[in-house]
GUFI-606504 format. One line per 2 residues: number of its first residue (from 1); for each residue x, y, z of C-alpha. Coordinates in steps of 0.1 Angstrom, whole numbers, always signed. Layout:
N
NUM = X Y Z; ... $
***
This chain:
615
1 = +20 +390 -1; +22 +425 -18 $
3 = -5 +442 -39; +10 +438 -70 $
5 = +21 +396 -62; -21 +399 -59 $
7 = -30 +409 -91; -3 +389 -106 $
9 = -28 +358 -93; -55 +376 -109 $
11 = -39 +379 -141; -54 +357 -173 $
13 = -21 +336 -169; -22 +332 -127 $
15 = -39 +315 -109; -71 +324 -95 $
17 = -104 +309 -103; -122 +339 -110 $
19 = -157 +328 -106; -151 +309 -71 $
21 = -121 +338 -61; -103 +307 -50 $
23 = -71 +287 -54; -69 +252 -60 $
25 = -35 +227 -58; -36 +197 -61 $
27 = -15 +164 -57; -24 +143 -80 $
29 = -19 +103 -82; -30 +80 -106 $
31 = -25 +41 -113; -6 +37 -143 $
33 = -9 +0 -157; +23 +0 -175 $
35 = +40 +10 -148; +22 -11 -126 $
37 = +26 +14 -94; +9 +48 -87 $
39 = +24 +78 -102; +18 +114 -89 $
41 = +26 +149 -91; +16 +185 -80 $
43 = +3 +211 -97; -22 +246 -94 $
45 = -56 +241 -113; -77 +263 -132 $
47 = -110 +253 -138; -114 +275 -167 $
49 = -82 +261 -182; -80 +234 -204 $
51 = -60 +204 -190; -27 +213 -209 $
53 = -28 +251 -204; -34 +245 -162 $
55 = -1 +222 -165; +20 +240 -188 $
57 = +10 +278 -190; +14 +293 -158 $
59 = +23 +268 -134; +64 +276 -132 $
61 = +57 +316 -128; +32 +309 -95 $
63 = +52 +285 -77; +69 +305 -55 $
65 = +42 +319 -45; +23 +292 -24 $
67 = +47 +271 -1; +44 +237 -14 $
69 = +76 +211 -12; +80 +175 -27 $
71 = +104 +146 -18; +105 +113 -24 $
73 = +125 +87 -3; +137 +72 -32 $
75 = +157 +93 -53; +194 +92 -50 $
77 = +208 +103 -22; +241 +110 -37 $
79 = +224 +129 -66; +207 +149 -40 $
81 = +242 +163 -25; +254 +192 -48 $
83 = +250 +229 -43; +225 +228 -77 $
85 = +193 +250 -74; +172 +222 -82 $
87 = +182 +198 -56; +169 +197 -18 $
89 = +202 +205 -4; +217 +229 -28 $
91 = +180 +248 -23; +188 +246 +20 $
93 = +223 +257 +17; +211 +283 -7 $
95 = +185 +297 +12; +210 +303 +42 $
97 = +243 +308 +25; +235 +319 -10 $
99 = +257 +341 -17; +286 +319 -7 $
101 = +278 +296 -38; +273 +323 -63 $
103 = +304 +321 -88; +326 +355 -85 $
105 = +317 +368 -116; +276 +370 -104 $
107 = +286 +386 -74; +306 +412 -90 $
109 = +277 +418 -112; +251 +421 -85 $
111 = +274 +440 -65; +274 +465 -92 $
113 = +235 +466 -99; +230 +470 -59 $
115 = +248 +496 -62; +237 +515 -91 $
117 = +201 +511 -75; +209 +525 -47 $
119 = +222 +551 -65; +192 +559 -82 $
121 = +174 +560 -50; +192 +585 -34 $
123 = +185 +606 -63; +152 +599 -59 $
125 = +141 +599 -22; +168 +618 -2 $
127 = +169 +652 -13; +142 +667 +17 $
129 = +164 +641 +43; +203 +644 +37 $
131 = +222 +676 +27; +234 +677 -7 $
133 = +269 +675 +2; +262 +639 +15 $
135 = +243 +631 -8; +269 +635 -32 $
137 = +294 +619 -9; +269 +586 -13 $
139 = +274 +589 -47; +305 +593 -50 $
141 = +311 +560 -31; +289 +545 -54 $
143 = +306 +554 -84; +341 +541 -72 $
145 = +321 +507 -63; +308 +505 -98 $
147 = +337 +517 -115; +361 +485 -97 $
149 = +330 +460 -107; +334 +477 -144 $
151 = +373 +482 -149; +383 +449 -130 $
153 = +382 +412 -150; +383 +391 -117 $
155 = +378 +359 -137; +412 +368 -157 $
157 = +436 +364 -129; +461 +346 -133 $
159 = +493 +358 -108; +498 +362 -71 $
161 = +500 +400 -80; +468 +399 -97 $
163 = +455 +386 -64; +469 +408 -44 $
165 = +460 +445 -68; +423 +431 -68 $
167 = +421 +416 -27; +438 +453 -20 $
169 = +416 +477 -41; +386 +455 -27 $
171 = +399 +460 +9; +402 +501 +1 $
173 = +367 +503 -6; +349 +483 +22 $
175 = +370 +502 +41; +359 +538 +28 $
177 = +328 +529 +23; +321 +514 +59 $
179 = +339 +545 +74; +313 +566 +57 $
181 = +283 +546 +61; +293 +544 +104 $
183 = +300 +581 +100; +267 +588 +86 $
185 = +246 +564 +111; +269 +589 +141 $
187 = +253 +618 +127; +215 +603 +119 $
189 = +212 +579 +148; +179 +581 +150 $
191 = +168 +593 +115; +137 +574 +105 $
193 = +138 +580 +71; +171 +567 +69 $
195 = +164 +534 +83; +160 +515 +52 $
197 = +189 +534 +37; +211 +523 +65 $
199 = +199 +484 +56; +206 +487 +22 $
201 = +245 +500 +30; +248 +475 +55 $
203 = +240 +449 +27; +264 +463 -1 $
205 = +289 +456 +31; +281 +423 +33 $
207 = +282 +416 -9; +318 +433 -5 $
209 = +326 +410 +22; +316 +382 +5 $
211 = +334 +389 -28; +366 +398 -8 $
213 = +366 +365 +5; +358 +344 -25 $
215 = +390 +360 -42; +409 +352 -11 $
217 = +399 +319 -19; +406 +319 -54 $
219 = +440 +329 -48; +452 +303 -22 $
221 = +441 +276 -48; +461 +293 -74 $
223 = +490 +294 -54; +484 +256 -47 $
225 = +482 +248 -81; +512 +265 -93 $
227 = +529 +247 -61; +524 +215 -70 $
229 = +529 +219 -109; +565 +231 -104 $
231 = +574 +201 -85; +599 +177 -102 $
233 = +571 +150 -109; +543 +170 -124 $
235 = +571 +191 -141; +584 +158 -160 $
237 = +553 +148 -165; +542 +178 -183 $
239 = +573 +177 -205; +570 +143 -215 $
241 = +532 +148 -228; +539 +177 -242 $
243 = +569 +158 -264; +547 +132 -274 $
245 = +519 +154 -285; +544 +177 -302 $
247 = +547 +151 -328; +513 +145 -333 $
249 = +496 +180 -331; +522 +199 -348 $
251 = +502 +231 -346; +493 +227 -311 $
253 = +507 +229 -278; +502 +205 -253 $
255 = +500 +214 -214; +482 +202 -181 $
257 = +472 +225 -152; +468 +214 -115 $
259 = +433 +226 -102; +418 +247 -130 $
261 = +386 +243 -110; +370 +279 -100 $
263 = +363 +277 -62; +324 +281 -69 $
265 = +329 +242 -86; +350 +231 -59 $
267 = +325 +242 -34; +300 +223 -50 $
269 = +320 +194 -41; +301 +186 -10 $
271 = +306 +154 +17; +284 +147 +40 $
273 = +287 +123 +68; +263 +103 +92 $
275 = +284 +88 +121; +318 +78 +115 $
277 = +312 +73 +79; +299 +90 +45 $
279 = +266 +86 +37; +276 +72 +7 $
281 = +292 +41 +25; +257 +32 +44 $
283 = +226 +15 +37; +196 +21 +16 $
285 = +179 +28 +45; +197 +56 +59 $
287 = +198 +73 +24; +161 +65 +25 $
289 = +158 +83 +58; +188 +119 +46 $
291 = +163 +123 +16; +132 +131 +41 $
293 = +155 +151 +63; +163 +167 +33 $
295 = +127 +178 +22; +115 +186 +56 $
297 = +148 +210 +63; +137 +225 +27 $
299 = +105 +230 +40; +114 +246 +74 $
301 = +150 +267 +51; +118 +279 +31 $
303 = +91 +292 +55; +117 +308 +82 $
305 = +139 +328 +57; +106 +338 +39 $
307 = +89 +353 +65; +57 +342 +48 $
309 = +28 +337 +72; +7 +316 +49 $
311 = -21 +297 +64; -11 +266 +54 $
313 = +21 +250 +41; +22 +215 +18 $
315 = +43 +191 +22; +47 +161 -1 $
317 = +62 +127 +3; +63 +96 -21 $
319 = +66 +64 -13; +79 +72 +25 $
321 = +84 +36 +34; +114 +28 +7 $
323 = +138 +8 +19; +130 +12 +62 $
325 = +121 -14 +83; +84 -17 +92 $
327 = +94 -2 +129; +115 +30 +113 $
329 = +81 +32 +90; +62 +39 +117 $
331 = +87 +61 +135; +88 +87 +106 $
333 = +51 +95 +109; +53 +99 +144 $
335 = +80 +123 +135; +63 +138 +112 $
337 = +29 +140 +131; +54 +156 +159 $
339 = +69 +183 +135; +28 +190 +121 $
341 = +25 +198 +160; +51 +221 +164 $
343 = +40 +240 +135; +9 +245 +152 $
345 = +18 +259 +186; +38 +285 +163 $
347 = +9 +293 +148; +16 +275 +115 $
349 = -7 +250 +99; +12 +217 +79 $
351 = -3 +195 +59; +16 +160 +51 $
353 = +5 +144 +23; +25 +106 +16 $
355 = +20 +78 -9; +25 +44 +9 $
357 = +23 +10 -4; +33 +1 +35 $
359 = +10 -17 +59; +28 -6 +89 $
361 = +26 +32 +75; -8 +30 +73 $
363 = -16 +16 +108; -2 +53 +124 $
365 = -28 +71 +104; -63 +71 +115 $
367 = -93 +59 +89; -104 +103 +79 $
369 = -66 +108 +68; -70 +79 +42 $
371 = -75 +83 +8; -72 +49 -11 $
373 = -66 +49 -45; -79 +22 -67 $
375 = -65 +6 -94; -94 +17 -117 $
377 = -83 +56 -115; -106 +65 -86 $
379 = -101 +74 -48; -123 +67 -16 $
381 = -126 +87 +15; -130 +80 +44 $
383 = -151 +106 +64; -165 +107 +102 $
385 = -200 +99 +92; -195 +69 +73 $
387 = -199 +41 +97; -227 +60 +114 $
389 = -244 +61 +69; -229 +20 +73 $
391 = -248 +10 +105; -280 +22 +93 $
393 = -280 -4 +65; -278 -34 +90 $
395 = -308 -45 +110; -285 -62 +139 $
397 = -284 -49 +170; -255 -25 +180 $
399 = -245 -27 +142; -226 +6 +154 $
401 = -204 -6 +184; -198 -35 +158 $
403 = -188 -18 +129; -167 +3 +145 $
405 = -147 -22 +167; -138 -42 +130 $
407 = -130 -5 +113; -105 -2 +139 $
409 = -90 -40 +134; -94 -29 +94 $
411 = -77 -3 +96; -51 -15 +123 $
413 = -45 -54 +126; -56 -60 +85 $
415 = -42 -26 +73; -32 -48 +44 $
417 = -64 -53 +37; -66 -18 +20 $
419 = -41 -24 -2; -55 -54 -16 $
421 = -76 -63 -50; -98 -85 -33 $
423 = -105 -102 -1; -119 -133 +6 $
425 = -135 -135 +39; -135 -166 +60 $
427 = -150 -171 +93; -122 -191 +114 $
429 = -88 -200 +120; -88 -238 +106 $
431 = -105 -219 +70; -77 -192 +65 $
433 = -57 -221 +69; -75 -244 +43 $
435 = -82 -212 +19; -47 -199 +20 $
437 = -30 -236 +8; -58 -235 -19 $
439 = -47 -203 -31; -13 -208 -31 $
441 = -14 -241 -51; -18 -231 -84 $
443 = -10 -191 -81; +4 -169 -59 $
445 = -22 -144 -39; +3 -118 -32 $
447 = +7 -115 -71; -28 -107 -74 $
449 = -34 -86 -47; -57 -115 -29 $
451 = -56 -109 +14; -77 -130 +31 $
453 = -98 -121 +68; -105 -141 +95 $
455 = -138 -132 +105; -134 -159 +135 $
457 = -178 -163 +136; -201 -162 +108 $
459 = -219 -135 +124; -191 -110 +120 $
461 = -191 -109 +81; -218 -90 +75 $
463 = -200 -64 +93; -170 -72 +77 $
465 = -187 -69 +47; -203 -39 +52 $
467 = -174 -21 +54; -153 -34 +24 $
469 = -182 -20 +4; -178 +9 +22 $
471 = -141 +10 +10; -149 -2 -25 $
473 = -126 -31 -19; -144 -63 -42 $
475 = -141 -91 -14; -160 -129 -17 $
477 = -170 -142 +13; -172 -179 +23 $
479 = -197 -187 +51; -212 -216 +69 $
481 = -249 -230 +60; -273 -233 +86 $
483 = -257 -206 +113; -289 -186 +106 $
485 = -264 -154 +106; -273 -119 +81 $
487 = -256 -121 +49; -285 -100 +29 $
489 = -262 -77 +20; -240 -97 +3 $
491 = -242 -102 -33; -251 -134 -44 $
493 = -220 -133 -72; -200 -126 -42 $
495 = -216 -149 -13; -203 -185 -13 $
497 = -219 -209 +12; -207 -244 +24 $
499 = -233 -271 +18; -228 -286 +53 $
501 = -222 -268 +84; -187 -265 +89 $
503 = -153 -273 +71; -147 -300 +88 $
505 = -183 -318 +74; -173 -300 +40 $
507 = -145 -322 +41; -161 -353 +60 $
509 = -189 -355 +31; -163 -371 +7 $
511 = -154 -401 +31; -117 -393 +25 $
513 = -108 -408 +64; -79 -422 +56 $
515 = -64 -388 +39; -81 -367 +72 $
517 = -61 -395 +93; -28 -391 +80 $
519 = -31 -353 +82; -42 -358 +121 $
521 = -13 -383 +125; +11 -359 +110 $
523 = -2 -331 +135; -7 -342 +166 $
525 = +17 -353 +190; +23 -387 +195 $
527 = +10 -388 +235; -25 -380 +217 $
529 = -24 -398 +184; -20 -430 +214 $
531 = -50 -417 +234; -72 -415 +195 $
533 = -62 -450 +191; -66 -466 +228 $
535 = -102 -450 +222; -107 -462 +187 $
537 = -95 -500 +199; -128 -510 +218 $
539 = -143 -506 +180; -115 -513 +161 $
541 = -96 -543 +182; -62 -540 +161 $
543 = -58 -501 +158; -27 -501 +172 $
545 = -14 -478 +147; -32 -450 +122 $
547 = -22 -474 +94; -36 -501 +108 $
549 = -74 -478 +116; -73 -466 +79 $
551 = -66 -506 +66; -96 -513 +84 $
553 = -119 -494 +73; -127 -505 +36 $
555 = -142 -534 +60; -162 -517 +86 $
557 = -201 -515 +87; -224 -491 +91 $
559 = -229 -484 +129; -190 -484 +130 $
561 = -190 -463 +98; -207 -436 +122 $
563 = -184 -439 +153; -151 -430 +132 $
565 = -173 -400 +117; -183 -387 +151 $
567 = -146 -395 +161; -129 -377 +131 $
569 = -150 -347 +133; -141 -346 +167 $
571 = -103 -348 +168; -104 -329 +136 $
573 = -119 -297 +156; -96 -309 +187 $
575 = -71 -295 +163; -83 -263 +142 $
577 = -58 -235 +139; -44 -224 +107 $
579 = -12 -247 +104; -40 -275 +107 $
581 = -62 -260 +79; -28 -258 +54 $
583 = -16 -292 +61; -54 -306 +58 $
585 = -58 -289 +23; -22 -299 +15 $
587 = -31 -339 +28; -62 -338 +4 $
589 = -64 -355 -30; -77 -326 -59 $
591 = -109 -345 -56; -114 -346 -20 $
593 = -115 -304 -24; -145 -294 -16 $
595 = -158 -273 -53; -177 -247 -24 $
597 = -136 -233 -16; -125 -238 -52 $
599 = -152 -218 -67; -147 -190 -42 $
601 = -109 -189 -44; -115 -189 -85 $
603 = -141 -156 -82; -120 -136 -65 $
605 = -89 -144 -88; -112 -134 -112 $
607 = -117 -101 -101; -82 -96 -93 $
609 = -71 -105 -131; -102 -81 -144 $
611 = -83 -50 -118; -50 -62 -129 $
613 = -63 -54 -170; -73 -22 -162 $
615 = -113 -28 -158 $
***
């Protein structure tokens, strides 16, 4: 930036925080209870100004000085395909070919202003560098261009003769000016003081070339429209319309023109092809990638053409995963990283900030790169020293190692957890299937944002609970009693311990042999069922089928009941797994569902509902 720019930042309406001499740029995301979504915006921050002032009084005046860009994958790609300065596509094209997209009258005015500024500069700065005769020649050339710009109203061109006259005049002016410039460069090839002047000459010649080309395009459009209108079909249509409306509107004459648009309107119509088909004919996934690509290109174009050497450029992408297949989501994240590396190699730092609801995207970022936006309007940041701090709260051996292993799984295999409102931690596959079915029985766990984690063993619950506490994610734990695991770090209201040592025993305590046996029968292949029945016939001679075995249960004695209990527990453990747990719940009557599991799920739902209500 120039000294003038820097001074602007320190102006009372500038961006600098005077007390700390710092510049703050905030990407702010908040949970919107009405939208049930995260809403985001980007703005500069002045600590000494009110919220209203920091957003409205000065922001728009200074955005150009700080390199930051915002894009969204779900905005309309069709809406983006314009040359408007407000859309990414228009910004990109205008960055490289801005003059070609300006209306002809604007080009004419810009040319006039550029020449006037050049003329003033010649009068003020070149009296010691160039002889008076050559200075006068420059001024004469400038006056000729200014006279053309002032005398010719090129927006009122109608006939082909009008166009030819303007194009001829522009050609003569360009030729005369170009000849003079080349002559001057030949006479003063190494004059350092004239390099800036020669650069302005070249810019003026470029403006004259663009203006000439635009008028020529306008001429071709006019000729085409006139030719179409002169054909018999269009001529007859015009006459018929005029005849009808002459009777309806007595004092108005109606006619229509073919191609009445100016060239700047025609050039604003753009089509983008993706492969052999227009972008609009592709699915929403391709359109989402196109929108992200536009944002990236806008960053590159803005930085390359501005010649800025700012230390950091910020790119904000909202909902990067929108309409994308999970593999494509991860591909986009990988490519954004590659872009960062390319910028780093060129000496620039690109900071990319994404918002996402996708576990697939989360699997491609490290824990320290994440900021969780909780629904109670606060953010949680995972830092490098977080694990060490959490490990210091545990007494078990290898706490740090186990925490690190589970954090890797949490941010990878269980990435969905980071997007959940509340977690239920269980310690086995069968429990996982059982609790899943229990949640789905009355309400949808997905609606409430409830996720489950299988700790595999009770000993792992302490590490998962510690990590969830550090991430400020609410949770409840269901643990088998009697396992002597360290669970003191879990608040009492979040810990639900079974009365028996395992789910199987907890279910068996209701003596619901008939329901359990029917579940086992539905789960195991017939060959294994035959083996079970053959084993049971030593105690129950008539057990030729599961139904026969069930029919004998009401008459069994105490010894037979003990044998049956041991066998059923063994069979249940042999069946253990997520699917069996799910079927087990489905096969039990409501009265035989252990209350401890119902209480844990009700507690999780209660927490989730409170968060949904903005508590």
